[in-house]
C-alpha positions in Angstrom: 3.9 -11.4 9.9 0.5 -10.3 8.8 -1.2 -10.0 5.4 -3.2 -6.9 4.6 -5.6 -6.6 1.6 -5.8 -3.0 0.4 -7.7 -1.2 -2.4 -5.4 0.6 -4.8 -6.8 2.8 -7.6 -5.4 2.4 -11.1 -2.8 5.3 -11.3 -1.1 4.1 -8.2 -1.5 0.4 -8.9 0.2 0.9 -12.3 3.0 3.0 -10.8 3.7 0.2 -8.3 3.5 -2.5 -11.0 6.0 -0.7 -13.3 8.4 0.2 -10.5 7.8 3.9 -10.4 6.3 4.0 -6.9 7.8 2.2 -3.9 5.8 3.7 -1.0 2.2 3.8 0.3 0.7 6.6 2.3 -2.0 5.0 4.5 -4.0 5.5 7.6 -2.4 3.2 10.2 -5.6 1.5 11.3 -4.2 -2.0 10.7 -1.2 -2.0 13.0 1.2 -2.4 10.0 4.6 -3.8 10.9 7.9 -4.2 9.0 7.9 -7.5 7.1 4.1 -7.6 6.7 2.7 -8.4 3.2 0.3 -6.1 1.4 -2.0 -7.5 -1.2 -2.8 -4.5 -3.4 -6.1 -5.0 -5.3 -6.7 -2.8 -8.3 -10.0 -1.0 -7.5 -12.2 1.3 -9.5 -14.1 3.6 -7.1 -16.4 5.1 -9.7 -17.7 1.5 -10.5 -17.2 0.2 -6.9 -15.5 -2.8 -8.4 -12.2 -4.6 -8.6 -10.4 -5.4 -11.8 -9.1 -8.8 -10.5 -5.5 -7.7 -10.7 -3.4 -7.9 -7.6 0.2 -7.1 -6.5 1.9 -8.5 -3.5 4.6 -6.4 -1.8 6.4 -6.5 1.5 6.7 -3.6 4.0 10.3 -2.7 4.3 10.1 0.4 6.5 7.4 2.4 8.3 7.6 6.2 8.8 5.3 7.5 11.5 5.0 10.5 13.8 7.0 12.7 11.4 6.7 16.5 11.1 4.1 17.2 8.4 2.6 13.7 8.5 -1.0 13.7 9.9 -1.4 11.9 13.2 -2.6 8.3 12.6 -1.1 8.0 9.1 2.1 6.4 8.0 4.3 6.1 4.9 5.2 2.5 4.1 8.3 1.8 2.1 7.5 -1.3 0.0 9.4 -3.9 -2.0 9.1 -4.6 -5.7 6.1 -6.9 -6.3 6.8 -10.4 -5.3 
């Protein structure tokens, strides 16, 4: 099991925090695996800064090489915040 730290902008961070969003679309440049943990750090790109808020979720399923999904990208099904 690996731990990945990822920037997450406020609209998506909030949707994960309040259980409206249970997936992440990401470039698979980190060799994600089922069971890995994601530390999602709330990030403000316009300020190039972090809020200090974090959510920890677990990867439950990985969808790759699917019609319509750009090569090198994946959709990660994620758990509720731990």
